[in-house]
C-alpha positions as CSV (number, residue, x, y, z in Angstrom):
1,M,-2.8,2.7,22.8
2,A,-5.3,4.9,21.1
3,N,-4.4,8.6,20.5
4,R,-0.8,8.6,20.7
5,H,0.0,9.5,17.4
6,G,-3.0,11.5,15.8
7,V,-3.5,15.0,17.6
8,G,-1.6,17.0,14.7
9,A,-3.9,15.3,12.1
10,A,-7.3,16.3,13.8
11,L,-6.7,19.9,13.7
12,L,-6.2,20.2,9.9
13,G,-8.5,17.5,9.4
14,A,-11.2,19.4,11.2
15,A,-10.6,22.2,9.2
16,L,-10.7,20.1,5.8
17,L,-13.8,18.4,7.1
18,T,-16.3,21.3,5.2
19,A,-14.3,22.0,2.2
20,T,-13.7,18.3,0.8
21,A,-16.4,16.8,-1.1
22,A,-16.7,12.9,-1.1
23,C,-15.2,11.1,-3.8
24,A,-16.8,9.6,-6.8
25,P,-18.1,6.0,-6.1
26,G,-16.6,2.7,-7.5
27,E,-13.0,3.7,-7.4
28,E,-10.3,1.6,-5.2
29,G,-10.6,2.5,-1.5
30,G,-13.9,4.1,-2.1
31,G,-17.9,3.9,-1.8
32,R,-20.1,1.1,-2.2
33,T,-20.7,0.2,1.5
34,P,-23.9,0.3,2.7
35,P,-25.8,2.9,4.3
36,P,-25.8,5.3,6.1
37,L,-22.4,5.9,4.9
38,S,-22.6,7.5,1.8
39,A,-20.4,6.1,-1.4
40,A,-17.1,7.5,-0.8
41,S,-13.8,8.1,-1.5
42,D,-11.9,5.2,-4.1
43,D,-7.9,4.9,-4.4
44,T,-7.9,8.6,-5.0
45,G,-7.1,10.4,-2.0
46,A,-7.3,13.1,0.2
47,A,-5.9,16.5,1.1
48,A,-2.7,16.3,3.3
49,A,-3.4,16.7,7.1
50,G,-0.7,17.0,9.5
51,G,1.5,14.4,11.0
52,G,1.7,12.5,14.7
53,E,1.5,14.2,18.0
54,G,4.0,17.2,18.1
55,A,4.2,17.1,14.4
56,T,3.7,20.1,12.0
57,P,0.2,19.7,10.6
58,G,-0.4,20.9,6.9
59,G,-0.7,19.5,3.5
60,G,0.1,20.5,-0.4
61,E,3.4,21.4,-1.8
62,T,6.3,22.2,0.0
63,S,9.8,23.4,-1.5
64,V,11.2,19.9,-1.6
65,A,11.7,19.2,-5.2
66,P,14.0,16.1,-6.3
67,A,14.8,16.2,-9.8
68,A,12.3,15.0,-12.7
69,P,12.3,11.2,-12.7
70,R,13.8,8.9,-15.2
71,T,11.7,6.7,-17.4
72,L,12.7,3.1,-17.0
73,V,10.4,1.2,-18.4
74,T,7.1,2.0,-20.7
75,G,4.4,-0.1,-22.2
76,L,3.4,-2.0,-19.2
77,S,-0.5,-2.8,-18.1
78,V,-1.6,-2.0,-14.7
79,P,1.9,-2.3,-12.7
80,W,0.8,-3.2,-9.1
81,A,3.8,-4.3,-7.1
82,I,8.1,-4.2,-7.1
83,A,10.4,-6.1,-5.3
84,F,14.0,-5.9,-5.6
85,L,16.1,-9.6,-6.0
86,P,20.0,-9.7,-4.9
87,G,21.8,-7.7,-8.0
88,G,19.3,-5.4,-8.4
89,D,16.6,-6.5,-11.0
90,A,12.9,-6.1,-9.7
91,L,10.0,-8.5,-9.9
92,V,6.8,-6.5,-10.7
93,T,3.3,-7.3,-11.1
94,E,0.7,-6.5,-13.5
95,R,-2.8,-7.0,-12.0
96,E,-5.0,-7.9,-15.2
97,S,-2.6,-9.9,-17.2
98,A,-1.5,-12.0,-14.3
99,R,2.5,-11.5,-15.5
100,L,5.3,-11.5,-13.4
101,L,8.0,-9.1,-15.0
102,R,11.7,-9.3,-14.4
103,V,12.8,-5.5,-15.0
104,T,16.6,-4.9,-14.6
105,P,18.1,-1.4,-14.0
106,G,19.1,-0.8,-17.5
107,G,15.0,-1.3,-18.5
108,Q,15.5,-4.7,-20.1
109,V,12.0,-6.3,-19.5
110,H,11.8,-10.3,-19.5
111,E,8.7,-12.2,-18.7
112,A,9.4,-14.8,-15.5
113,G,5.8,-16.2,-15.6
114,V,2.3,-15.8,-16.0
115,I,0.9,-16.6,-12.3
116,E,-1.7,-19.4,-12.3
117,G,-5.1,-19.3,-10.9
118,V,-5.5,-15.4,-11.5
119,A,-9.0,-14.3,-11.7
120,A,-8.6,-10.7,-12.5
121,S,-11.6,-8.4,-12.2
122,G,-12.5,-5.4,-10.6
123,E,-10.0,-4.5,-8.0
124,G,-8.6,-7.9,-8.0
125,G,-5.6,-9.9,-9.8
126,L,-1.9,-10.1,-9.9
127,L,-1.4,-8.0,-7.0
128,G,1.2,-8.0,-4.4
129,V,4.9,-9.7,-5.0
130,A,7.8,-9.9,-2.3
131,V,11.4,-11.7,-2.5
132,S,12.5,-13.8,0.2
133,P,15.5,-12.2,2.6
134,R,17.2,-15.7,2.5
135,Y,17.0,-15.6,-1.1
136,A,20.1,-16.2,-2.0
137,D,19.6,-20.1,-0.2
138,D,15.9,-20.3,-0.3
139,H,15.1,-18.9,-3.8
140,Y,11.6,-18.3,-2.6
141,V,9.3,-15.4,-4.0
142,F,5.8,-14.8,-2.8
143,V,2.6,-13.4,-4.8
144,Y,-0.6,-12.2,-3.9
145,F,-3.5,-12.9,-6.0
146,T,-7.4,-12.8,-6.6
147,A,-8.3,-16.5,-7.5
148,Q,-11.5,-18.0,-8.4
149,D,-13.2,-18.0,-4.4
150,D,-10.5,-16.2,-2.4
151,N,-7.4,-14.1,-2.1
152,R,-4.0,-16.1,-1.5
153,I,-0.9,-16.3,-1.0
154,V,1.6,-18.5,-3.2
155,R,5.2,-19.5,-3.1
156,Y,7.4,-20.0,-5.6
157,R,10.8,-21.1,-5.7
158,Y,12.3,-18.9,-8.7
159,D,15.9,-19.5,-10.6
160,G,15.1,-17.8,-13.7
161,R,11.8,-19.6,-13.8
162,L,9.2,-20.2,-11.4
163,S,8.8,-23.3,-10.0
164,D,7.8,-25.5,-6.7
165,R,4.5,-23.6,-6.4
166,K,2.8,-23.6,-3.0
167,V,-0.3,-21.9,-1.6
168,I,0.4,-21.1,2.0
169,V,-2.8,-19.0,2.6
170,S,-6.0,-19.3,0.9
171,G,-9.1,-18.5,2.5
172,I,-8.8,-14.3,2.6
173,P,-11.9,-13.0,1.7
174,K,-12.1,-11.4,-2.0
175,G,-15.0,-8.9,-3.4
176,A,-15.3,-6.5,-6.1
177,I,-13.3,-3.8,-4.1
178,H,-11.2,-3.9,-1.2
179,N,-9.0,-6.6,-1.5
180,G,-5.6,-5.6,0.1
181,G,-2.8,-7.3,-1.7
182,R,0.3,-5.9,-0.4
183,L,3.3,-8.1,0.7
184,A,6.1,-7.2,2.1
185,F,9.2,-8.9,4.5
186,G,9.8,-6.8,7.6
187,P,13.5,-6.5,9.3
188,D,12.2,-9.3,11.6
189,G,12.3,-11.6,8.5
190,Y,8.8,-12.5,8.6
191,L,6.4,-12.0,5.5
192,Y,3.5,-9.2,6.1
193,A,0.6,-9.5,4.0
194,S,-2.8,-6.6,4.0
195,T,-6.0,-7.6,3.4
196,G,-9.1,-5.8,2.5
197,E,-12.3,-6.1,4.1
198,T,-13.9,-6.4,0.5
199,G,-16.9,-3.4,1.5
200,E,-18.3,-6.1,4.2
201,R,-17.0,-3.7,7.1
202,G,-17.9,-5.5,10.0
203,M,-14.9,-8.5,8.9
204,A,-12.5,-5.6,9.7
205,Q,-13.1,-5.9,13.4
206,D,-14.1,-9.3,13.6
207,R,-10.3,-10.9,14.7
208,N,-11.5,-14.4,13.6
209,S,-11.7,-13.1,9.9
210,L,-8.7,-12.7,7.4
211,G,-10.4,-9.6,5.6
212,G,-9.4,-6.0,7.1
213,K,-6.4,-7.2,8.4
214,I,-2.5,-7.0,8.6
215,L,-1.0,-10.5,8.6
216,R,2.3,-11.7,9.8
217,M,3.6,-15.5,8.9
218,T,6.6,-17.6,8.3
219,A,7.7,-18.3,5.1
220,D,5.6,-21.8,5.1
221,G,2.3,-19.5,5.6
222,R,2.1,-20.4,9.5
223,P,1.6,-17.4,12.6
224,A,4.6,-16.0,13.2
225,P,6.2,-16.4,16.5
226,G,4.8,-13.4,19.0
227,N,1.6,-12.9,17.1
228,P,-0.8,-11.2,19.5
229,F,-3.7,-13.4,18.9
230,G,-2.1,-17.0,18.3
231,T,-3.6,-16.8,14.7
232,L,-1.9,-14.9,11.5
233,V,-3.8,-11.3,12.2
234,W,-0.9,-8.7,13.3
235,T,-3.4,-5.5,13.6
236,Y,-7.0,-5.4,12.5
237,G,-9.7,-2.2,12.3
238,H,-8.4,-1.6,8.3
239,R,-10.1,-1.1,5.5
240,N,-8.0,-1.2,2.6
241,V,-4.6,-1.1,3.3
242,Q,-2.1,-0.8,0.3
243,G,1.0,0.0,1.3
244,M,3.4,-0.9,4.0
245,A,7.0,0.1,4.9
246,W,9.7,0.1,7.7
247,D,11.9,3.0,8.7
248,D,15.9,2.2,9.4
249,R,14.8,1.9,12.9
250,G,12.0,-0.8,12.8
251,H,9.1,1.4,12.9
252,M,6.3,-0.2,10.4
253,Y,3.7,2.2,8.3
254,A,0.9,1.5,6.2
255,T,-0.8,3.4,4.0
256,E,-4.9,3.1,4.0
257,F,-8.0,4.4,1.8
258,G,-10.8,6.1,3.7
259,Q,-14.3,6.2,2.7
260,N,-15.7,9.8,2.7
261,T,-13.2,11.9,4.6
262,Y,-9.7,10.8,5.3
263,D,-7.2,8.7,3.9
264,E,-4.4,7.7,6.1
265,I,-1.0,6.6,7.1
266,N,-0.6,4.9,10.2
267,L,2.4,4.1,12.5
268,I,1.9,0.0,13.0
269,E,2.0,-1.8,16.5
270,K,1.3,-5.4,17.5
271,G,-2.1,-5.9,18.2
272,G,-3.3,-2.6,17.5
273,N,-7.3,-1.8,16.5
274,Y,-7.4,0.8,13.9
275,G,-10.9,2.0,13.8
276,W,-12.4,0.7,10.7
277,P,-15.7,1.1,10.2
278,E,-16.0,2.3,13.9
279,V,-14.0,5.5,13.2
280,E,-12.5,6.8,10.0
281,G,-9.7,9.3,10.4
282,V,-8.9,10.7,14.5
283,G,-11.5,9.4,16.2
284,R,-9.7,10.1,20.1
285,R,-11.7,6.8,21.4
286,S,-10.5,4.5,23.6
287,G,-9.3,1.1,22.0
288,Y,-8.4,2.7,19.1
289,T,-5.3,3.9,17.3
290,D,-5.5,6.9,15.6
291,P,-3.6,7.5,12.2
292,L,-0.3,9.3,12.0
293,L,-1.2,11.4,9.1
294,T,-4.6,12.0,7.1
295,W,-5.2,13.3,3.8
296,S,-8.6,14.3,2.5
297,T,-9.8,11.9,-0.2
298,D,-9.5,14.1,-2.9
299,E,-5.3,14.4,-2.9
300,A,-4.2,10.9,-2.0
301,S,-5.8,7.5,-2.6
302,P,-2.2,6.1,-1.1
303,S,-1.4,3.4,-2.5
304,G,2.4,2.0,-2.9
305,L,4.8,3.1,0.1
306,A,8.5,3.0,0.6
307,Y,11.0,4.7,2.8
308,A,14.4,6.5,1.5
309,S,16.5,9.6,2.9
310,G,14.6,9.8,6.1
311,A,11.3,9.8,4.6
312,L,8.4,8.0,4.0
313,W,7.1,8.0,-0.1
314,A,3.5,7.2,-0.7
315,A,2.4,6.9,-4.6
316,A,-1.3,8.3,-4.9
317,L,-3.7,7.3,-7.0
318,R,-6.6,10.0,-7.5
319,G,-4.0,12.5,-6.1
320,E,-2.1,11.9,-9.1
321,R,1.5,12.7,-7.1
322,L,4.3,11.4,-5.1
323,W,3.7,12.6,-1.5
324,R,7.3,12.7,0.5
325,V,6.5,12.3,4.5
326,P,9.9,12.9,7.0
327,V,9.5,10.7,10.0
328,D,11.6,11.6,12.8
329,A,13.7,9.1,14.9
330,S,10.2,8.3,17.3
331,G,8.4,7.8,14.2
332,R,6.5,11.0,14.2
333,A,5.5,12.7,10.6
334,G,6.7,15.9,9.7
335,R,5.2,18.2,6.7
336,P,4.3,16.2,3.4
337,A,5.4,17.3,0.5
338,A,3.5,16.7,-2.8
339,L,5.7,16.1,-5.8
340,Y,5.0,16.1,-9.7
341,S,1.2,16.7,-8.9
342,G,-0.8,15.5,-12.3
343,E,2.6,14.9,-14.3
344,Y,2.6,11.4,-14.6
345,G,-1.1,10.8,-13.7
346,R,-2.1,8.2,-11.4
347,L,0.8,6.3,-9.4
348,R,0.4,3.5,-7.5
349,A,3.4,1.3,-6.8
350,V,6.8,2.6,-5.0
351,A,10.0,0.8,-4.0
352,T,13.3,1.6,-2.9
353,A,16.6,0.0,-4.9
354,S,19.6,-1.3,-3.3
355,D,21.1,2.3,-4.8
356,G,18.6,4.0,-2.5
357,T,16.5,5.4,-5.9
358,L,13.1,4.9,-5.7
359,W,11.1,3.1,-8.6
360,V,7.9,4.3,-8.8
361,G,4.7,2.8,-11.4
362,T,1.9,4.1,-13.2
363,S,-1.4,2.5,-13.1
364,N,-2.9,5.0,-15.9
365,R,-4.7,1.8,-18.0
366,D,-6.7,0.6,-14.8
367,G,-9.7,1.9,-16.0
368,R,-9.6,5.1,-14.0
369,G,-7.0,6.7,-15.5
370,S,-6.2,8.9,-18.6
371,P,-3.7,6.7,-20.3
372,R,-0.8,8.6,-22.3
373,D,1.5,7.9,-24.7
374,G,4.3,4.8,-23.3
375,D,1.6,4.6,-20.4
376,D,2.3,2.4,-18.3
377,R,5.4,3.1,-17.2
378,I,8.1,2.8,-14.5
379,L,10.0,5.9,-13.3
380,V,13.3,6.4,-11.1
381,V,13.4,9.1,-8.8
382,R,16.0,10.1,-6.7
383,P,15.2,11.5,-3.3
384,S,16.1,14.4,-1.9
385,P,17.5,14.3,1.9
């Protein structure tokens, strides 16, 4: 299943290789991996390279320019993920405070609770949040967080307050870096979770490890029916997936931090091996799935990912911009456009609201940004078609 979507990315990627310096060590998605690879990129990304086979390669801004975002909420502390409840309110996680917040479309903020057992340090803490697609019946919400000894997924019942706490997955490897952490329900009704390889590169290729994977599970944390290996593992060979989204035809996409050269968007397919650490970017190697799109590591560090108006929307940390990536009916990517470059600082969370707008969270108080008055904030973007 290798090399179906990555040819366009390789062409521009080769040109970028000579011009792109490695990112500073120690930032999310980046360095601190053993020799012979050098210290590398972080949650701070890469110059855009073209999309899938047949897509138009190219990075940098195009003429796509939606209206300026509206500030919805200010004064947050490292908002990491956003998930919507029926009715339009959103649950928002704060990585370091361990607070789960409820934010209304009118901008009111209420504390839904403080998540028990969070041990925030490095890139770990309270990370992903997801709302059950059957919330009207079960009232389940799910959070992914770093605990004292592992990363884990916990289910709560939420009826204005959190109750009935249940750990559904434990033992996900934790580290100072690369903890993964994204949660999202797919159109199949199952819960997907992204995990990182914590800087221990070998675990990404080890199908018996939960690190460096995308997992797929039931609401009770059991392997979902149809998983390729009979375990929680859906795909493997990942370094640190930070965003997951589905288009309106059911194609699944994920953003991933690279190391020295390329950050990626991948088209996720059942059982796929996405190459890390054997391949970074397009490798054209049998047995590995090439990325749909790559960036050089100074223009992206792609984190949250959403789909709206015929395009993927990827929040960039080091790149300090919102990337719009059109995708066609077959799941191939067109030319990316960089929006709001440098205007709001580091962008981490992005989610599509029921009215079609995007809620985008900044991450300027995470120790790597330059906080501005009002940071961190949630912005509301009305995407252009």
